[in-house]
N, C-alpha and C positions, 0 to 999 in steps of 0.2 A: 230240626236238624242244624248243625252245626256247620256255619257256609265259611269261618274262616279260614278253615285248612285247605279249603278246596278252592279259593280264589286269592288267596293273596300270598299267602308264606311269608316271608319276612324282607320283601320287595323295601329297600328305599331309594325313597327320590333323588334323578339328579336334578341341578337346577337347568329350567329351561336354557335352550342357547348353549349350553355348552357344546355337545356336539349337532350334526347338524344328520336329516333323514337317511343319509345315503353312509356316513361316519359314524356310526354306532360301536363298531365293536371296538375293543383295544387290540393289541395283536395280540394279547394271549386270545381272546374270545375268539380273534379271528384264526389265530394257526390251528386251534382246537375244531373249528370250522370246516376248516379244510382236509382235514385228517377224517371229520365222521360224518362229511357231508359233500364230498366235491361237486360243484356245480348245484348250489345252494342259491346261489343267484346268479344261475345260468339260465336261458330260455329255451329249457326242453318242455315245455307245453303246448301240447298240441290245443288242448282246451276240449270246448264243444260251442255248439252255439247257443245263446240264450236269448231266445225267442220273450213277448208277451207269453206268462203262463195263464192261466183260468182254471176256476173248479168247473168240476162235474160232477156231481153229484159227492161221490165218496173220494174222487180221482181229481189229481191234477192234469192238465195236458197242454201239449203247447197248439199253436193256431189250424194245426190238421188235425188235431182232436186224437193226436199219438198220448198216450201213457206216459208222463214223467214221474221217476221218483229220483228227489234229490238226495245223493248218500257225500257226505264228507266231515268236516270238523269244524272243531271249535279254534279259533286264536286267541288268543289273549286282546285285551281293550288295545286300539291299535295306539293312540297314547301311550298307553307302556311298554308297549315293543319298540316306536321310537324315542324315548326317553329313558330307558335304562339300557347303561352302557353294559351290563352282562348277558345281556340278551338279542338275539338278532331281530333290525327292526321288523317294521310290516310289510313291504316291500321282499325283503331277503325271504322271511317268512312262507307271504302268499308263494310265491316263485318257488319255494323250496317241496308246499307240499300239492302243489300240481307240477310237478317235474315229471314228468312221462319219463326221464330217461335216469329217474333213481328209483322209477316203480311207486309213485305217488300221482292217485287218479282221484282227488277230490273233485266232487263235480259242485261242490256247494261250500260257502265258507261262511262261519257263524262270527259275525266282528261285534261281541258285546261294549256296548258304549256304556261305561261308568259313571255317575254321579260323581264318585270320589275321585275318578281322574277329569273329568271335566271341571271340575270346583277346586281343582289341586289341593283338596283333602289327603290325611295320613291316610295312605295306603291299608293298614290295619284297622283303620278305622269305621265307624259307622256315618257318613255323609249326614249332615243336618237338614231340615228340609224349609226352605230349597237347599237344593244343593250345589246350586248356581246359579249364574247371573244369565241374561239372556246375552249378554257382550261374552264372557266367558263361552256360552254358547257356542256361538257362532265363529269364536275363533277356533275353538274346537273343531268345527264340523270345516273348516277351510283351510286348517294346519296338519290334521289328521282323520278325519274322517272321508272325506272326500278322494285326495290321495290311494288309501287304505281300497274304497271303493272300485279306482279307477285302475288298480293295480289288478283287483278280481276282472275287471273287463279285457284288462290289455290280455289276460292269462286264461281267456275263455270260460269262466267260473262262475255260475251264480254266487251272491251273498246274504245273507241277513244282516240288515240293520236293527239291532238288540236291542231294546233301553234295557238298562242291565241293572237295576236294582235288586238285592234280593237278601237284603240284612235290616234289622231293627223293627223290634215286637213294641214298642210302646204305641200312643195314641195318633203321634204325630205320625209315627208310619204307617198306620191303618193305609188300606186302599181306600177307604171311604173315607178317610180326610181331606179337609178342604187343602192343603197343602200340598198335599200328593196329586191332586185334581188339578192344580193350578201350573205344578211343575212338568206333567205329564202333558197337558194343554203346551205348554214352551214349548217343549220339547217337539213336541211330532209339528206343531205350527209351524216354527223352525227347519226340522230335519225331512219333513217328509214331502213338501216342493221343491225339495234341496236333490234331490234323488227321483222326482216323478218322470220324468223322462228317462229313466234309465231302466231296460227291460232285463238286466240280468239281477234288480234290489228286491227284495221282499222286507215286508216292514213287520218287527215283533215287539207287537202293543208296550208288553211288560213283561220283562222275564219271569221273575217269580213274586208277585202279589201273594203275602204271606197270612195277612190276616186282615177281617174277622172268617172268624170260620167256625162251624160246631166244635165246641171242646177245645178252643184255645183261650175262653175264661174261664172255661167250667171245668176245673181237671178231671172228676168224674163223669163227664159226659163224653162218650168214645162211639163218633158216626166215621164210617168207612164213605171212601169214596162213593160205594156201589150201592150205600144204602137210600133205599126213596127219600128219607126225609133229607140227604144232601143236596137234594135240588134249590133247598134254605138256603145254603151256602152259595151255590152256583145264582141262584136270584139276586142274592146281594151284590154280587159281584157283577152279574153283566148289568145291573144297575149302574155302578159305579164307572165300569168302565167303556160301556155304550158313547159315551160322549167323543173318547179318545178314540175309539174305531173311526167316528165321525169325522172327527179332525183328521184324522190320515187320509179318509177317502174323500175329504172337500178338499182336498192338497195334492191329492195324489188316487187319480181317476182308476189308473190300471192295475199298481203293484198288487201282489195277493198281498192280506193282510194277516198275522200269526198273532192266537191272541191263548194266553196262557190260562191258568186259573188258582186260586187260591191254595195253601200251605205249601206253597213252592211248586204251581204247577202240577199238583198230583191230583187234579179234580178235574182229570180228563173225562171221565166218563159218563162224566153228565152232562156235557156239552148237546150230543142228539136232544136230549131234553129238552129244552128251550135256548135255541142258537139264538146266537149274536143276527143282528140286523144289519144286511149290506149284502154283496156280492164278491165275491172270491175271497171268501173267509176260509181259514183254517184255523185249525187248534194243536196247541202245543203239550206234551206231555214229558215230565223229569221224571230219571229216577236212574239210581242207583242198584245198591246192594239189597236194597228193603225186603226183607221179608216181609213186611205189610202191605206190599204192593206185587205180590205174586200171586195168581199166574198175571203174567204180563197180558196174555191170551185174553184175559177179562182187564182186566184194569185201563188197558191203552188198546187193545184187540178188536175188542166187542164195538167201541167207540168207531174205531178207522171203518167198520163194514157200513158206515151212516154218513160221516162227515170226513174229511180231509185230517191225516193225524201226523204233525210235525215230530219226532223226539228228539228236541232242540238240543238235550245233555241229556248224558248215561254214560254210563262205564263202571270202573272197578278200580281201587287200588290196596297194595300190599298189605297196609297200614291206615293205623285213622280210627275214625268214629265208626261203629257197626254196621250203619250203614252204607258205609261206603266199601267196607272190607270185601271182596272175594278173590276168585281164582277165575282163570283163562276156562278150565276146564269145567267150573259149575257156569258162574257168571255169563261168559263168554260164549260159551255152545248156548249158553240159554237163549240170549240177544241173537246170537246167530239165527239159530230154529225159529225165533220170534219175526226177524226181520224177512224170513224165506216163505214165510205162511202168511203176510199180510202186508198190504200195499201202504207200509206207515214208508214216512221219509225219515232220514236221521242223520247226524251231526255228532258225533263220539266227543265228549270232553277228554283232556284237553291236548292239543297241538304246542305244548310247553313244556318246558323243563322244571317249572316252579308253581303253577297253579297244577293242584291235585286232582282227581288221576292225572298224572301228567304221562304224555309218549313220548316226550324224550328224557335223556339222563342228562348230568350237569354238565357234563362235553357238549352237550348238541348230539349227540349218538342216540339210534332210535333205541327205547329199551325191548322189552317183552310185549308189553301191553302195546305199546306203537305196533311194534312189527305184526300183532295179531289181528288189526284194524289193519293196517296198512295191504295187507296180502288180503283183506276183503273186496274192499276198494279195488285191489287189481282184480278180482276174479268178476266182480260186478260192473268190471267199467265201462261196458260195450251195452248195460240191461237197463231199458226205460228211459234213454236219451231223447232230447228233441231230435226233431227230425233235421238233418243236415246241408237240406236244401231250402232256397223256397222263399225265406227272408229276409229282408232288410235290414 
């Protein structure tokens, strides 16, 4: 899959320190926002309680054992939002997508934390391994990630802190490489303890580990994620990723941990066959308009009967690669029906105007794709929420 189109567009870096968190937008963009989204920085969010969550079989529950399903959106990397003068900053974005007076009811926000942004690399490039130093990571956490996580708490919304690598198909970027292992270990040794006391935070171990998977090095080999032999790829992944899960858990005893899978987190089907070791674990799936990952009820619905599944990325767009192109009438209704019939948590991609498929137009007004999911969130705003009383 080609990832550049979805995640990067043509962003160009603005030097650090040129503008502050609260002063990102120039007069032109501010005017556009005022027209397109009155109240974008207002405090119209009623929010929901965000107590600690735990796993019970294939479900996620609150402390009173009420089933909770988290529905929401992805936003760009917090630093990218805070250092691009042409887009709203993280605070404004989080407030907007939780602003009930604007008919927004995101109950969870996924924060993609990108090595390319942590390490100040070219936004359009593939970050090296390692992609950042410990000092860069600590500064990123204090300057960008902690404020965004706190903004989510202020608005009464859960958030997913996602280690967001997704490109690079050479050996150094393999999830089995020593460099990736060291980078992930440093990342989670730093990030997990920082948010270990935040009940509204979930951790996503690794956004999209690409390879190895069966067929990656052998073009004539075609193993589907549902095939019996696909367990070999899953087992390789588990051997590599279990230490990262353990690192998170040793530093953060309570937060729910979300685990992806090889080939851009498309191997979800295999999760129940050999689960990771640990408590409060769930599994992610990523799917756009891929015909090879249909029906959704097979590739993602069947595993969701046995383990908690979070579809932390999905969507469609009017143009782009074949795996991305779709329509509301086909893909949109298909996703809606799938979510109505399965206890799957979902975070649509992406509440932005640059990272495609984008929910906003370049003047920051909501496009038809964004309106589609805004309406679904509004319809589901009171469904499967944590209990409203009795938590400290």
